C-alpha positions in Angstrom: -4.3 -47.9 76.3 -2.4 -45.4 74.2 -1.0 -47.0 71.0 -0.6 -45.2 67.6 -2.2 -46.6 64.5 1.3 -47.2 63.1 2.0 -49.8 65.7 -1.3 -51.6 64.8 -0.3 -51.7 61.1 3.2 -52.9 62.0 1.7 -55.6 64.2 -0.4 -56.8 61.2 2.8 -57.1 59.1 4.6 -59.1 61.8 1.5 -61.3 62.2 1.5 -62.0 58.4 5.3 -62.7 58.3 5.4 -64.9 61.4 2.0 -66.6 61.2 3.4 -70.2 61.7 5.2 -69.1 64.9 2.3 -67.1 66.3 -0.7 -69.2 65.3 -0.8 -71.1 68.6 -0.6 -67.9 70.6 -3.1 -66.2 68.3 -5.7 -68.8 68.1 -8.9 -66.9 67.0 -11.3 -66.3 69.9 -14.3 -64.2 69.5 -13.5 -60.8 68.0 -12.0 -59.8 64.7 -11.3 -56.6 62.8 -10.9 -55.8 59.1 -7.9 -54.2 57.4 -7.3 -54.2 53.6 -10.1 -56.7 53.0 -8.6 -59.3 55.4 -9.7 -60.3 58.9 -7.4 -60.3 61.9 -7.9 -61.5 65.6 -8.2 -58.4 67.7 -6.5 -59.6 70.9 -3.5 -61.0 69.0 -2.8 -57.9 66.9 -3.2 -55.5 69.8 -0.9 -57.6 72.0 1.8 -57.6 69.3 1.4 -53.8 68.9 1.8 -53.3 72.6 4.9 -55.5 72.9 6.4 -53.6 69.9 5.8 -50.3 71.6 7.4 -51.7 74.8 10.4 -53.1 73.0 9.6 -56.7 74.2 10.2 -60.1 72.5 6.9 -61.1 70.8 7.7 -64.8 70.7 8.5 -65.0 74.4 6.0 -62.7 76.0 2.5 -63.5 77.1 -0.6 -62.2 75.3 -2.6 -60.9 78.1 -4.3 -57.7 77.0 -7.9 -57.2 78.0 -10.2 -57.7 74.9 -12.5 -54.8 75.8 -9.5 -52.4 75.9 -8.3 -53.8 72.6 -11.7 -53.3 71.0 -11.8 -49.7 72.4 -8.4 -49.0 70.8 -9.4 -50.3 67.4 -12.8 -48.4 67.5 -10.8 -45.3 68.2 -9.0 -45.8 64.8 -12.3 -46.7 63.1 -11.4 -50.3 62.3 -14.5 -52.3 61.5 -15.0 -55.0 64.3 -17.2 -58.1 64.2 -17.9 -61.2 66.2 -16.7 -64.7 65.3 -19.5 -67.2 64.9 -18.9 -70.8 65.7 -20.4 -72.0 62.4 -21.7 -70.4 59.3 -24.5 -71.2 56.9 -22.9 -69.5 54.0 -26.1 -69.1 51.9 -27.8 -67.3 54.8 -24.7 -65.3 55.7 -24.1 -64.1 52.2 -27.8 -63.2 51.9 -27.6 -61.3 55.2 -24.5 -59.4 54.1 -26.2 -58.4 50.8 -29.1 -57.1 52.7 -26.9 -55.3 55.2 -24.9 -53.7 52.3 -28.1 -52.6 50.6 -29.3 -50.9 53.8 -25.9 -49.2 54.4 -25.5 -47.9 50.8 -29.2 -47.1 50.5 -29.3 -48.1 46.8 -30.5 -50.9 44.6 -28.1 -53.9 44.4 -28.2 -53.6 40.6 -26.2 -50.4 41.0 -23.5 -51.9 43.3 -20.2 -52.7 41.7 -19.0 -56.3 42.0 -15.7 -55.2 43.6 -17.7 -53.2 46.1 -19.7 -56.3 47.1 -16.5 -58.3 47.3 -14.9 -55.7 49.6 -17.8 -55.9 51.9 -18.5 -59.6 52.1 -15.1 -61.3 52.0 -13.5 -59.9 55.1 -16.5 -61.0 57.1 -16.4 -64.6 56.0 -12.7 -65.4 55.2 -11.7 -65.9 58.8 -13.6 -69.2 58.7 -11.7 -70.6 55.8 -9.5 -72.8 58.0 -10.1 -75.9 55.9 -10.7 -77.0 52.3 -14.3 -77.9 53.3 -15.2 -74.5 54.7 -13.9 -72.7 51.6 -15.9 -75.1 49.3 -19.0 -74.5 51.4 -18.6 -70.7 50.9 -18.1 -71.1 47.1 -21.1 -73.3 46.9 -23.1 -70.7 48.8 -21.7 -68.0 46.6 -22.8 -69.8 43.5 -26.3 -70.4 45.0 -26.7 -66.7 45.7 -25.0 -65.2 42.6 -26.2 -67.6 39.8 -29.0 -69.5 41.3 -31.1 -66.9 43.2 -30.7 -64.0 40.6 -30.8 -61.2 43.2 -29.3 -58.7 40.8 -28.2 -58.4 37.1 -24.7 -57.8 38.4 -24.7 -61.0 40.5 -24.2 -63.4 37.6 -21.8 -66.0 36.4 -19.1 -63.4 35.5 -19.4 -61.9 39.0 -19.0 -65.4 40.5 -15.8 -65.9 38.5 -14.5 -62.5 39.5 -14.9 -63.5 43.2 -13.0 -66.8 42.6 -10.1 -65.1 40.8 -9.9 -62.3 43.3 -9.9 -64.8 46.2 -6.9 -66.4 44.4 -5.1 -63.1 44.3 -5.9 -62.1 47.9 -5.5 -65.6 49.5 -2.9 -67.4 47.4 -2.7 -70.3 49.9 -6.4 -71.0 49.2 -6.2 -70.6 45.4 -5.9 -74.3 44.7 -9.2 -75.0 46.5 -10.9 -72.0 45.0 -10.0 -72.9 41.5 -11.0 -76.5 42.1 -14.5 -75.3 43.2 -14.7 -73.1 40.1 -13.8 -76.0 37.8 -16.4 -78.3 39.6 -19.0 -75.6 39.0 -18.1 -75.2 35.3 -18.2 -79.0 34.8 -21.5 -79.3 36.6 -23.2 -76.3 34.9 -22.9 -78.0 31.5 -25.5 -80.6 32.6 -27.6 -78.6 35.0 -31.3 -78.2 34.4 -31.9 -74.7 33.1 -35.1 -74.4 35.2 -33.3 -75.0 38.5 -32.9 -71.9 40.6 -30.4 -73.5 43.0 -27.4 -75.9 42.9 -27.5 -79.2 44.7 -24.5 -79.4 47.0 -23.9 -83.1 46.6 -24.0 -82.8 42.8 -21.6 -79.9 43.0 -18.9 -82.1 44.5 -19.8 -85.4 42.9 -17.4 -85.4 39.9 -14.1 -86.7 41.4 -12.4 -86.9 38.0 -11.8 -83.1 37.9 -10.4 -82.9 41.5 -6.8 -82.8 40.3 -5.1 -79.5 39.4 -3.9 -79.6 35.8 -1.0 -77.2 36.2 0.5 -76.8 39.7 3.8 -75.8 41.3 5.0 -76.8 44.8 7.3 -74.1 46.1 9.3 -73.5 49.2 12.8 -73.6 50.8 15.1 -76.6 50.4 14.2 -79.7 52.3 10.5 -79.1 52.8 9.3 -82.3 51.0 8.5 -81.0 47.5 10.0 -84.0 45.7 8.3 -86.3 48.2 5.0 -84.7 47.6 5.3 -84.8 43.7 5.8 -88.6 43.8 2.6 -88.9 45.9 0.7 -86.6 43.6 1.9 -88.3 40.4 0.9 -91.8 41.5 -2.5 -90.5 42.8 -3.2 -88.9 39.4 -1.9 -91.7 37.2 -3.2 -94.7 39.3 -5.8 -93.5 41.8 -7.0 -97.0 42.8 -3.5 -98.1 43.7 -2.9 -94.8 45.6 -6.1 -95.1 47.6 -5.2 -98.6 48.8 -1.5 -97.7 49.6 -1.5 -94.0 50.4 0.0 -94.7 53.9 2.7 -97.0 52.5 5.5 -94.8 51.3 7.7 -97.6 50.0 4.8 -99.0 47.9 4.1 -95.5 46.5 7.7 -95.0 45.5 7.8 -98.5 43.9 4.7 -97.7 41.9 6.1 -94.4 40.9 9.2 -96.1 39.4 7.0 -98.6 37.6 5.0 -95.8 36.0 8.0 -93.6 35.2 8.6 -93.3 31.4 5.2 -94.8 30.8 2.5 -92.6 32.4 4.9 -90.3 34.3 7.9 -88.4 33.0 10.4 -86.5 35.1 12.7 -83.8 33.9 14.8 -81.0 35.6 15.0 -77.6 34.1 18.4 -75.8 33.9 19.8 -72.8 32.2 20.8 -74.6 29.0 17.5 -76.5 28.7 15.7 -75.4 25.5 12.6 -75.5 23.4 14.3 -78.2 21.3 14.7 -80.4 24.4 11.2 -79.8 25.6 9.0 -79.7 22.4 11.0 -80.7 19.3 14.2 -79.9 17.5 16.8 -80.9 14.9 19.3 -83.3 16.3 22.3 -85.1 14.7 22.0 -88.7 13.8 25.3 -90.5 14.2 24.1 -94.0 13.4 25.6 -94.1 9.9 28.9 -93.2 8.2 27.8 -89.7 7.7 26.3 -87.2 10.0 22.6 -86.6 9.3 20.1 -84.5 11.0 16.6 -85.4 12.0 13.6 -83.9 13.8 13.4 -85.4 17.3 10.5 -85.0 19.7 11.2 -83.5 23.1 9.9 -84.8 26.5 6.7 -82.7 26.5 5.7 -83.7 23.0 6.4 -87.4 23.7 4.2 -87.6 26.8 1.5 -85.4 25.1 1.4 -87.9 22.2 1.1 -90.8 24.7 -1.7 -89.0 26.5 -3.6 -88.5 23.2 -3.3 -92.1 22.2 -4.6 -93.3 25.6 -7.3 -90.8 26.5 -8.7 -93.2 29.2 -5.6 -92.8 31.3 -4.0 -89.8 33.1 -0.4 -88.8 32.4 1.9 -86.7 34.5 4.9 -84.5 33.6 7.1 -83.5 36.6 9.3 -80.5 36.1 11.8 -80.3 38.9 13.5 -76.9 39.5 11.1 -75.2 37.1 12.3 -71.8 38.0 15.8 -72.5 36.9 14.8 -72.6 33.2 14.0 -69.8 30.8 10.2 -70.4 30.7 9.5 -68.2 27.7 12.3 -69.9 25.7 11.4 -73.5 26.8 7.6 -73.4 26.4 7.5 -71.0 23.5 4.0 -70.7 22.0 2.8 -73.7 24.1 2.6 -71.7 27.3 -0.9 -70.7 26.1 -1.9 -74.2 25.1 -1.4 -75.7 28.6 -4.3 -73.6 30.0 -7.2 -75.7 31.0 -9.8 -74.2 28.6 -7.3 -74.3 25.7 -6.6 -78.0 26.0 -7.8 -80.4 23.3 -11.6 -81.1 23.5 -12.3 -78.0 25.5 -14.6 -75.2 24.3 -11.7 -72.8 23.7 -9.4 -75.5 22.2 -6.2 -74.2 20.6 -3.6 -75.8 18.4 -0.4 -74.5 16.8 1.9 -75.5 14.0 5.2 -76.6 15.3 8.2 -74.9 13.7 10.4 -77.9 12.8 7.9 -80.7 11.9 5.2 -78.3 10.6 2.7 -80.6 12.3 -0.4 -79.4 14.2 -0.1 -79.8 17.9 -2.4 -79.3 20.9 -2.1 -80.3 24.6 -4.4 -83.1 25.8 -6.7 -82.7 28.8 -5.4 -85.8 30.5 -1.9 -84.5 30.9 -1.1 -83.0 34.3 2.0 -80.8 34.9 3.6 -80.7 38.4 6.5 -78.3 38.9 8.8 -77.8 41.9 10.5 -74.6 42.8 13.2 -73.9 45.4 12.6 -70.4 46.7 16.2 -70.3 48.0 17.3 -70.2 44.3 14.8 -67.6 43.1 12.0 -65.8 44.8 8.4 -66.3 43.7 8.3 -62.6 43.0 10.7 -63.0 40.0 8.9 -65.8 38.3 7.7 -65.3 34.7 4.3 -63.7 34.8 3.0 -66.0 32.1 3.9 -69.0 34.3 2.2 -67.5 37.3 -1.1 -67.0 35.5 -1.2 -70.6 34.3 -0.2 -72.5 37.4 -1.6 -73.0 40.8 1.2 -72.3 43.4 1.1 -74.4 46.5 3.3 -73.3 49.4 5.5 -75.8 51.3 7.4 -74.5 54.3 9.3 -76.3 57.1 7.2 -78.4 59.5 9.4 -78.7 62.7 6.4 -80.4 64.4 7.2 -83.5 62.5 10.5 -83.9 64.3 11.2 -85.5 67.7 14.4 -85.7 69.7 17.6 -87.7 69.8 20.0 -88.1 72.8 18.6 -85.2 74.7 18.4 -82.8 71.8 15.1 -81.5 70.7 15.3 -81.4 66.9 12.0 -79.5 66.6 13.4 -76.7 68.8 16.7 -76.8 66.9 15.1 -76.3 63.5 12.8 -73.5 64.9 15.8 -71.6 66.3 17.9 -72.0 63.1 15.0 -70.8 61.0 14.2 -67.9 63.3 17.7 -66.6 62.8 17.7 -67.2 59.1 14.5 -65.2 58.7 16.0 -62.4 60.7 19.3 -62.3 58.7 17.9 -63.3 55.3 14.2 -64.1 54.6 11.7 -66.9 55.0 12.5 -68.3 51.5 15.9 -69.5 52.7 14.8 -71.5 55.7 16.0 -75.0 56.4 13.5 -77.8 55.7 12.5 -80.5 58.1 13.4 -83.3 55.7 17.1 -82.8 56.5 16.4 -84.1 60.0 13.8 -86.8 59.3 16.3 -89.6 59.2 18.4 -88.5 62.2 18.3 -91.3 64.7 21.3 -90.5 66.9 24.0 -87.9 67.5 26.3 -89.3 64.7 23.5 -88.8 62.2 23.0 -85.3 63.4 26.7 -84.5 63.1 26.7 -85.8 59.5 23.6 -83.6 58.6 25.1 -80.5 60.2 28.6 -81.0 58.5 27.5 -82.2 55.1 24.2 -80.4 54.5 23.2 -77.6 56.9 26.5 -75.8 57.4 27.4 -75.9 53.7 24.0 -74.5 52.9 24.4 -71.6 55.3 27.9 -70.9 54.0 26.3 -70.6 50.6 23.5 -68.3 51.9 25.9 -66.0 53.8 28.9 -66.2 51.4 31.2 -67.8 54.0 30.4 -65.1 56.5 31.4 -67.0 59.7 30.0 -64.3 62.0 26.5 -64.7 60.6 26.7 -68.5 61.0 28.0 -68.1 64.5 25.0 -65.8 65.3 22.7 -68.7 64.2 24.4 -71.5 66.1 26.8 -69.8 68.5 29.5 -71.9 67.0 30.6 -73.2 63.6 32.0 -76.5 64.8 29.4 -79.3 64.6 30.4 -80.9 68.0 30.1 -77.6 69.8 26.8 -76.8 68.1 25.4 -80.1 69.4 26.8 -79.5 72.9 25.2 -76.1 73.0 21.8 -77.5 72.1 22.2 -80.3 74.7 23.0 -77.8 77.4 20.0 -75.6 76.4 17.7 -78.6 76.9 19.1 -79.5 80.3 
């Protein structure tokens, strides 16, 4: 097999960009290789590279390259190859990798830099992080080796935190679980017996009260269920017992959300004119008397913070819809630092500030949770305020066509996949169409209404009324003809 290294690198990029479409064809088998600290399935990447070089359609072609030839090709370009193990005991595996690194470098572990250890270990274990449980097991193993076993003066609590933070940077989709494990560790370590040289796994995950993310943002294209998810999260945080009993009953969850709204849950939407005075506090006119007077009025964030302080035994939730539409620096002001977990009231690094209008001291309570939503079609994640990115966990929500069925001979799953395939080609993945637009479609009339009133206007907005681009997506711009085309395609 004669493929240039450039095709391999390009194949990796395509695999990253189209993972959702390729994951079924690229199900990990036995062999992986490492590139830029990440693991990739050998057969899948080499197949993509070969199809690229032959000018064939990746999504429609079979992946049939011989694994031995694929390994030979990657060996030729000096990629590091390793075997997938069906299960991992992370404590044993990390210990084995430490020993292997020591022998390769031929020097004392005390002289190895933490980022050097990270670069050697992570690619060889991250391919198994296919679930929250497997990542937690790794982090538990990491703690046991770094902090518990005391192999090296460099493998300490700071090194452990370095690993967690770098995992967040390198694997943003797993950051939520990584930070959760770090918080569980920090909570547990306060009470751990100083003479213990290992961490009990059951104790490590026993504190369920810290399992919620204090500051998180759900982001993705329109119609991917972000608002739906925030309602679930808010009820779960504010009334966990109710949620556990009713989590499969959507109507009950929504009803409970409405009951808790303006009590334990507040909901606001950011926009360009939303200000610090609306969010924290400001001077507002009082028109109740014969003369106009001015008074200091609390904003939504200060009001719910004060409620949370008065009722420390309850959890409170602030939902900020369209958080990326507001001017974050202007709205949060000095409070952007105070929302950090370790800066909250009662924490070791607790911070307070003097508010500019009331001149009162203010801090953010630890029982106030902030959930934001962000529509990536409005503004890419790349352009989000860096101060916001550092203080929030970002959770990706992309279309799930697998949730859709069919109506009157039309496969809605296939329709959505084809629409989004073209949108990604002409625009980008942040402007895809979400599955929720089609969730209530029960017949052809419903589908016509969705196309005419939601999908087509959205595409017109994306492509600035460029009918040719819309025709390239559907073949037509008339809803009836679009439906007829999809019907014919399925027959």
